[in-house]
C-alpha positions in Angstrom: -2.3 19.9 23.8 -0.2 19.9 26.5 0.9 23.0 26.4 -2.6 24.3 26.4 -2.7 22.1 29.8 0.7 23.7 30.8 -0.4 27.3 30.6 -3.4 26.7 32.9 -2.4 24.7 35.3 -0.1 27.6 35.7 -1.4 30.2 35.5 -1.7 30.6 39.2 0.1 28.1 41.0 1.8 29.8 43.9 4.8 26.4 43.1 5.1 28.3 39.6 8.7 29.1 38.7 9.7 31.3 36.3 11.1 28.6 33.9 7.5 26.3 34.2 5.8 29.0 32.5 8.1 29.9 30.2 8.5 26.0 29.5 4.3 26.4 28.6 5.1 28.9 26.4 7.8 27.6 24.8 5.6 24.7 23.9 2.6 26.3 22.8 4.3 27.8 20.3 6.6 25.0 19.2 2.3 23.5 19.1 1.3 26.4 16.6 4.9 26.1 14.4 3.8 23.3 13.5 0.7 23.2 13.5 0.6 26.3 10.8 4.5 26.3 9.2 4.6 23.3 8.7 1.6 21.9 6.6 2.6 26.0 4.3 6.0 24.7 4.0 5.4 21.4 2.1 2.0 23.4 0.7 4.9 26.0 -0.7 7.6 23.0 -1.2 5.3 20.5 -3.1 3.5 23.4 -5.5 6.6 24.7 -6.5 8.6 21.2 -7.1 5.5 19.8 -9.2 6.2 23.5 -11.5 9.6 22.0 -12.1 9.4 18.6 -13.3 6.2 19.4 -15.5 8.2 21.4 -16.9 10.9 18.9 -17.0 7.7 16.4 -18.1 7.4 19.0 -21.4 10.9 19.4 -21.9 12.1 15.9 -21.8 7.9 15.2 -24.4 9.5 18.0 -27.0 12.9 16.4 -26.9 12.7 12.0 -26.8 11.7 10.5 -29.4 10.0 6.7 -29.2 11.6 5.2 -32.0 11.6 1.5 -32.8 14.2 -0.4 -34.1 15.7 -4.0 -34.5 17.1 -6.5 -33.3 20.3 -7.4 -34.5 22.1 -10.3 -32.9 21.2 -11.4 -28.3 24.7 -9.6 -27.4 26.6 -11.7 -23.8 26.5 -10.5 -20.3 27.7 -11.6 -16.6 25.3 -14.5 -15.4 22.8 -12.8 -13.8 23.4 -12.9 -10.0 21.2 -15.5 -7.9 20.9 -13.1 -4.8 17.3 -11.0 -4.8 18.0 -8.5 -2.9 20.9 -7.6 -5.1 19.2 -8.3 -8.1 17.3 -6.0 -9.6 15.0 -5.2 -12.6 18.0 -4.8 -15.1 17.9 -8.8 -15.5 15.2 -9.2 -16.8 15.8 -6.9 -19.6 18.2 -8.1 -22.2 21.0 -6.7 -24.0 21.2 -6.4 -28.0 23.3 -4.8 -30.8 20.0 -2.7 -32.7 19.0 -0.5 -36.0 17.2 2.2 -35.4 16.4 5.8 -37.5 16.8 8.4 -35.7 14.3 11.3 -36.3 16.4 13.6 -38.4 16.3 10.1 -40.8 20.0 8.7 -40.3 20.5 5.2 -40.1 22.2 3.9 -36.7 23.3 1.4 -34.5 24.0 0.5 -31.2 24.1 -2.0 -28.2 20.9 -1.3 -25.6 18.8 -3.2 -23.7 15.9 -3.8 -25.0 12.3 -5.2 -23.6 12.5 -8.9 -24.9 12.9 -11.9 -22.8 14.1 -13.7 -25.7 15.0 -11.4 -28.6 15.4 -13.3 -31.8 16.9 -11.4 -34.5 14.3 -9.2 -36.9 12.5 -8.2 -33.0 11.3 -5.2 -33.4 11.5 -3.0 -29.4 10.8 0.7 -28.4 13.4 2.8 -27.3 13.9 6.3 -26.3 16.4 9.2 -28.3 16.9 12.1 -28.8 16.5 14.1 -31.8 20.3 13.2 -33.2 19.6 9.1 -32.4 21.5 8.7 -29.5 19.7 6.1 -26.5 17.7 7.3 -23.6 16.0 6.7 -20.3 11.8 7.4 -21.0 10.1 10.6 -21.0 9.1 11.6 -16.8 5.2 11.0 -17.0 2.8 13.3 -15.0 1.9 10.8 -12.4 5.7 10.5 -11.6 6.0 14.1 -11.6 2.7 14.3 -9.1 4.5 12.5 -7.2 7.6 13.8 -5.9 6.5 16.6 -5.8 4.3 15.5 -3.1 6.5 13.5 -1.5 9.0 17.1 -1.6 6.2 18.5 0.2 5.6 15.9 2.4 9.7 15.8 2.6 9.4 19.9 4.3 6.9 19.6 6.1 8.6 16.5 7.8 11.8 18.9 8.0 9.7 21.8 9.1 8.0 19.8 12.2 11.4 18.1 13.1 13.3 21.6 12.9 10.3 23.1 15.5 10.8 20.2 17.8 14.3 20.6 17.9 14.1 24.1 18.4 12.3 23.7 21.6 14.1 20.3 23.4 17.6 22.5 22.9 15.9 25.0 24.5 14.3 23.0 28.0 16.9 20.6 27.5 18.6 24.6 28.6 16.6 26.2 30.8 17.0 22.5 33.2 20.5 22.2 32.6 20.1 26.2 34.5 17.9 24.9 36.6 19.8 22.3 37.8 22.8 24.7 38.0 20.5 26.1 40.6 19.8 23.9 42.4 23.7 22.6 42.8 25.1 25.9 44.2 21.6 26.3 46.7 22.9 22.8 48.3 26.5 23.9 48.4 24.7 27.2 50.4 23.4 24.9 52.7 26.8 22.8 52.8 27.3 19.8 55.0 25.2 21.3 57.6 22.3 20.8 56.0 19.9 18.9 58.3 21.9 19.3 61.8 20.4 19.9 65.2 21.3 23.8 66.3 23.1 24.7 62.8 19.8 26.9 61.8 19.4 24.7 58.9 
């Protein structure tokens, strides 16, 4: 808006310098770029990220399986960190030695993290494994993928805004520096006689 006001104000002003008009045009161009390029970039990047993440969701759902595991015994772990800023959600889970059957039918066992507060031998809980029974992370869900895609789009749009505004500021800064250099040159020409009577100034 300031760019439009600036252009209108400097249109026929006799005190207008060329740099004033250029500065107003640069501001208008930056405003138009931000208004058009930022939403388009955010939409495109968000859409591409969403497609890639949804493809990953599909692949993970095909490759990962929810398996029921049985607690054999609880495994001792380091004491819980009492500092709430450094403790994690993992402190609310238990490390246990467990047995499970892989999707290919083979028997497996190992130390895993169980979402049980006080596990006892024989307790059952769910883990995620690959085709061979190796423990893997829970597959990404669609809602999380959509959230990550939206954040990617928003981040891309914000990056465009930052780049355009940064470029505008650099251009204006260089113009102001050039203007100050010209003022310094004009002041040097006036020299020490500036304002003295009879010097023709």
